[in-house]
C-alpha positions, 0 to 999 in steps of 0.5 A: 712360398710354392711358386719359389720352391717350384721355380728352383725344382725345375730351375733351367740348366740342372744336369739331368739323366734318363734312368728307369722309373722307381717307386721313390720317384713317386713324389717328383713325378707327382710333382711335375705332372701338376705343373702347368705344362705346355705339353697338352698331353703328358701320357695320352694312353692313361688321360694324364693332361696338363693342369694348364689346359684343365683342373687336375685330378688324381694327382697322386694315383698318377704314379702306381697307374703308370707303373703297374701299365708300363713297367710292371707289364712288361713295357717301360716308365723313365725318368728324366732326373737330375742325379744328385736330388732325384729331381723329376724334370721328365718322363716317358713310357712304353704301354704294351698293347694288351693280349698275348698276341700283340705283345710285339706292339706298344704305344709311347709316350714322353713329356718334360718340363719346358725348362728341359724340352731340348731333352725330348729327343734322348727321351724318346731314343731311350724309350725306343732303345727300351722298346727294342729290347723288349722285342717291340717291333711296333710302336705308336704315339697319340700327340694332340694337335698343336704339341709341335716339340713333341711331333717334331721329335717323333717325325725327326725320329722317323715316325710317320702319321697314321691318321687324325682323331678329329676333335678327340680331345676337350679342352677348356669347352674347345675340342681339339685334333689328336695325330696318331703316328707310328713307326717299326723298329 
């Protein structure tokens, strides 16, 4: 059954490595983002939210949108993947700010399947290293209030809260705050 396949695909304890995303990752990323993940917002800049909190839309177009708005524009898109099978267990992105005068700034985001949440800090470190390599000096992240693992990881990496966007996300007819954090690299 599909449930058995997904349980095996995302089973805890598989080896995983972080690497740049490629077009062959489209099916795996599509499968990941259709899971009812605990992380509310998988990718804030593109409004990619977990199916646990609202009906899924645009599942197949998520990878092309992520790719063209990140890696293809001088940002980055990385995946947490099982090295032998290339199962996609998480991803991280850095989206450069638009305009020639703002290329030194980026919005980052990152998410994993719950079974790989312990690798969020490593994924964040890789995204930040990629930003430094690309000359990005200022990064920000938008995190839905309640995404405690992501907030802890960002704060541990030296991010400071810049502000709070009150009632910025509507999930199941309830409004939720979004925390804006930033860091200089």
